[in-house]
Phi, psi and omega in degrees: 000138180233149181248122177237121181049045176080006181247130177278129182233130175278128175211159179285169181299319182294317179296320180296314179298318180297316181295316179296321179296317180293321179293321177296315179299321178297323178289324181285330183230069187297322182293311179297322178298315179297319178298314180300318178296319178297319179296317178297316179297318180295318178298317178296321179298313180299315180296316181291322179294318179299315179296319179301315181292321182296317183289341179269355182303314179301317180293316179296321180294316178298316179297318180299312180295321179298315179298316181296320179297313181297318179295323178290323183280316186235000176092352177206155180251160178306318182293338177295332183283349177294328175221064187300323178300317179297312182299309182295318179300316179297315179296314182294311183299306181290325177296318179292324176298316178294317180302314181292321180294334182244035185285133179234343184219175181208163180298147184292346183271004183212172178272168179299318181295319178297318179297318178297320179297317178297315179298320178300318179295318179295316180298317180298317179296315179290333174294321177294319178298317179301320178295321178296313183291335177270011179059028175273333181223166175245145182299169179296134181241092180283149175050039180265166177270010180284140177282167178299324179297318179293319179298322179290320180297320180273002179055048178290147175292147175278170177298321179297316178294323178297319177295327177297322178295313180299316180295322179299317177297318179296315179294321179300315180289325181293317185255019183305318183278003175256004181274067177217160181228000000 
């Protein structure tokens, strides 16, 4: 019987000798021992994570099919409402980019070039919103105690960019019924 960290453990003579040998080697080579332990911990982490992912495949697959079915049937899935702003912004932003790339018509009250310019402004505004929701940028922070250097470090939107977002929403709502081709 051997005592490790206050716990009595039954082991054979060979196991005891092997453990004592490893503990002695660990004392003689502390850096290498720590590296070896980290490698073993990392290997165990990878194996446990892989097993965790493998056992969740049936549930994840079921959820994936359910989401695809719901989006096909009603245009959105239950999980989309967890971050509905993110979902809608992504749909609007990418949909408008595709719409503009495949544009064939324009509202009767303007020229084709004017319509393209309006679409560009809307796309740019929703692109900025998309960056905020993807944590690539931080929203506009008026009257803050942040220095210009801090605002640059956190990639805060400028006042001008914030106005572009507001203008994009106004144009989007104004021309909402003209978003057809």
